N, C-alpha and C positions, 0 to 999 in steps of 0.2 A: 363708621361702626360705633358701637357703644363705648362708654367711657373707659372700659377696661383696656382699650387699645392705646390709651395715652402712655407715652414712653417716659419713664423716669430713669435717667442714665447717669451714672457717676463717673466723673473724670477729674483729673488733677486740677488744683487751683490755677496753675500756670496756663492750662489749656482752657479752663472755664471762662477766662477773660474774653475769649473770642466769641462766645455764644451767649453772654449775658445780654439782657434787654437793652442795657445802655452802651453796649459795645459799638464803636464807631463803624461806619460803613467801610472805611479803609482797612480797619483791622479784620473785619469779617471777610472782605474780598481777598485780603492777603492770606488768610487762613484757608479759604476755599481753593485758592490757587496753589497751595502747598508751599508758600513762601514765608511761613511764620515759624518754621523750625519746631513744629509740634512733635512731641515724642510719638514714636510709632504705636505704642499701646493705646494712645488717646485718639489717633488720627481718624479711624473709622467712625468713632462716636461724634467727633467734632464735625466731620463732613456730613454725617447723617443729620445732625442738628441744623446745619447751614443749608441742607437740601430742602428744608421747610421754610426758609427765610422768605419774607414778603418781597424782597428785591429779586427780580428775575435774573439779573446778572450774577448775583451771589448764588442763587439756586443752581443755575446752570453750571457755574464753575465748580460747585460742590459735587454735583452729580458726575461731572467729568473727572473730578478727583477720585471719587469712589470707583469709577470705571478704570482709572489708571493706577490703582493701588499696586504696589510691588507684590510679587508672588509671596514673599515671606510675610508681609503684613496681612495680606488677604487671607492666607491659610491660617495664620495665628488667630485672626479674628473669627474665622469660621469654626475653628476647632475649640476655642476657649469657652469653657462653661460659664465664664463671667460676661460674655457678650450678650447684650440685651436681645430678646427675641425679635424686637422690631428692627434692630440692625441686621440680624441674621436674615430676616425676611427681605430687607432692602438689598442685601448682598446676593441673596438667592435670585432676586429679580434681575439684577444687573450682571451676574456672573454664572447663572444657573446652567449655561451650556457647557461649562467646564466640569467634566466628570469628577475631578478631584474636589472642587468646591461643593458640588452636589452631595458627594459622599461625606465630606466633613460636616456639612450642615445637618444632613440626615442623622449622623451619628452623635451630634451634639445634644447632650441632655437638656440644654436650655432652649432648643428649638421647639416652639409650640406649634399648634395646628396651623397658624398663619404662615409661619416660616416654612413648614413642611408643605403646605399647599402651594406656596410660591415655587418651590422646587418641583413638585409633582405636576403642576399645571403648565410648566414651561413658559412662565411669564417673560422669560428672557427673550423669547422670540420677538417681542415688541419693544424691548428696551435697549437692545444693543445691536444695531445694524452691522452687517458684515462688511459693507462697502467702506473702504478706507478713505474715500474722498469726502465722507460725511453726509452728503445729500442735503437734508434740511438742516435747520439751525439747532436741532437737538431739543427744543423746548417740549415737543410732544413726548419724546423719550423720557425726559426728566419728570414730567407730570405723571406719566404712567408708573415710573419707578418709585416716586416718593409719596404718592397719594395713599396714605394708610387707611383713609375712609372709603376707598373705592372697593365696593363689594359686589359689583355686578358681573365680574368675570366668571365664566363657567369653568370651574376647576374640577378635577377629579375628586378633590377633597369634598367639595360641595355635593357632587353626585353620590359619593359614598354615604352621605348622611341620609339619603333616601332609600338605601339598599338594606335588605334584610340580611340576617346572619348567613343563610345558605348562599345568597348571591355574593356576599363578600368572600366566603370561603372559595367559591368557584372562581371568582376573579383573582384571589390570591394564588390559586393553583394554575391559572392560565394567563393572567394579565401580563402586561409589559413591565419594564423597569419602574416606570412612574407609579404604577399600581403596587408593585412590590415594596417600594420605598414608603408608600403611604400605609399599606396594611400591616407591615411588619411591626408597627407601633400600636396597632389596635389593642385595646385593653382586653378584648375577648380572646382567650388563648387558642380557641379553635380556629379563629381567623388568622392570628399572627403565625401560628405553626403551619398554616397552609402555604404560606409564602416560601418556606424552606423546601417544600415539596414540589415547587414549580419547576418543571424540567428546563425552563428557559433561564433560570437563575445562573449567574456567572460566578466564577471564583472570586472576582474582584468584589462582588456584592457580598459573598460569603465572608471574605476577609473583613469588610467593613462591619458586618454584623458581629463577627467574632471579637472585634475591638470594642463594641458598644455595650452599654448597660441595658440590655434588652429586658423588657418586663416579664417575658415568658422564658423561664429557665429551660423548658423543654426544647427550645430552639437550639440552644448551645449543645444539649445532649444529642440532638439529631446531627449536628455538625461533627461532634466528636466521634460518632460511630460510622460516619461516612468515609470509607477508605480512600475514595478518590480525592475528596477535599483535603483530608489530612496528610496526603502526600505533599501538599504545598507547605513548604517550611514556614512561610510567613503566617499562614493560618494556624499552624501548630504553636508558633511563638505567641500569637495573639490570644489563643485559648489558654495558654499557661498564665499569661499576664492578666487575663480577665478574672476578677474576683468572683464572678458569677458562674464560672465554669465549675461543674462538679469536681470536687477535689481529686477523686481517684482518676479521673480522666486527665486533669492537669498534671498530676504526678507522672502519669504514663508518658506524656509528651516531653517531659523535661529531658529525658535521656537523649532526645534527638537534637537538642540545642547546642550551639557552638560554645566554646569556652568564654568568648566575649559576652554572649547573651547570658550565660550562667553567672558570670561575674556581676553583671548588671542586676540580675534577679536577686543575687545574694545580698545586695546592698539596698534593694528597693523597699520602700515603705508602703508601696501601693499594692503589694501582694500579701497573702497570709504568711504568718511565721512558718507554717509547715512548708510552703513553697520555697521561701528564702533559705530555710535550713536544708532542705533537700538539694537546692542548688549549690550551697556551700559544700555539702557532702560529696556531690558528684565532682566538683572542682578538685577537691582533695584526692579523690580516687583517680582522676585523670592524671594528676601530677605524680601519683605513686606509680602509675603504670608506665611512665616514661623511662 
């Protein structure tokens, strides 16, 4: 692809030694195999760098390392807004079958159209075989996963580029989960709001949307007034915590939260002062009623 696909990724000096041009093959291979003691925060970035190495053994070891990331490291990388979009795209291709990974990447504000397309297109079907005995030597999987310049695959994202507004709205209201994940981020509000009106949308998707910084505030309003969705405690909690939720709706849901969550809200710097003040007030009232 064009030059804007070049990745510039920041890592600590201690970890950077393994990806510098003058790094020894032994050091690179040690890092790719997870034997270098690299801090968890840098591990996905280091492996992503090494997955592009000219040495096939290093590349393969790095891709296997990315496939074998611990659940904690994987989820942190997928959720962090500091993770580079190219790394998110690579993780989407390798772990996109995992619903949790797909949801985290979709809700990550750093996920660009390439990362989103990797999730939506189901690229993982060609990059992570199900059979435990391995089958081939994995080189084809690695090439498919790390080739950032490969733009020939037919993704739903690419298809969406040829569609008109009315077609996207129809697809938003009738399409499958991949279409919903793709179109919920459309900059046209008529298109993005259509997704929330799709009868096939699940509560898990609604929860993910409730946690995200959606471009269209009307989406959160639609969720707030849906009595079925707001029966779900986690959705109500997410709406209260989301700074884009209309304030009068967020305040309405505070009364349903547990004391533990109220206490967390009262100390949180990620919500408005109105929300944190209301949470403190409710905590005091609960204590008085005892």
